N, C-alpha and C positions, 0 to 999 in steps of 0.2 A: 757629696764628698766633704765639703767644708764642715759639715756637722760631725763627721767622724775623725778627720785628719786635720791637725793644726798646721803641720808643715812637713815637707819632704826635703831632706838634704841630699844633694847629688854630687858626684865626683865631677870635676871639670871636664874630664874625658872618659870615654868608655875604658874599663879596665880589661886586662888580658883575659880574665874569666868571663867577660861579657856583661858584667854588671855596671849599672849606672847609679843605683841608689845607695847612699851611704847610711842614711838613718830615716826612719819614719817616726814622727811624734804625733801621738793621738790626743784627742780632746778629753778622753776618759780612759781609765785603766782597761787593758785587754789581757786575757789569759794567755801566757806563753810559758811552756814547760812547767806547769804547775804553780806559777805565781802570776800576780797581776802587775803589769808594767804600763807606763805611759809612753816610754821611748823604746823603739826596737832598732838597735844598731845592726847593720847588715854588713859591716866592713869585713868581719872575720867569719861570718856565718856561712855555712853551706845551705842554700835554700833551693826549693823547687817551686817555681811559679805555676799557678793553675788558673785557668780562666773557666768560669762556669756561666752558662747561659740558661736562665730560667724562663720558661714560656708557659702561659696557661694552655692547658689541653682541653679539659672539661671543667666546668665550675666545681671548685673544691679539690681539684687534683693539679699537680704540677709535673711537667715533663722537663727533664734536665739533660744537658750534655756537658761534659767536661773534657779538657784537653791540657795535657802537660806541655809547658813551653821549654 
């Protein structure tokens, strides 16, 4: 994680919308809405969080499962 993310800024308390994360600062530019940014503010954004589990099935193939939170 430290190789990808410089820091995560959080709200002191959970917000009414259920979010904790205020901003994510990356160690390198990441593509967001057609441009590259190092900071991703989440204060006013509507986001969908997804968790993906990748597990090896057979050599050379990957099985995956995803779940929206």
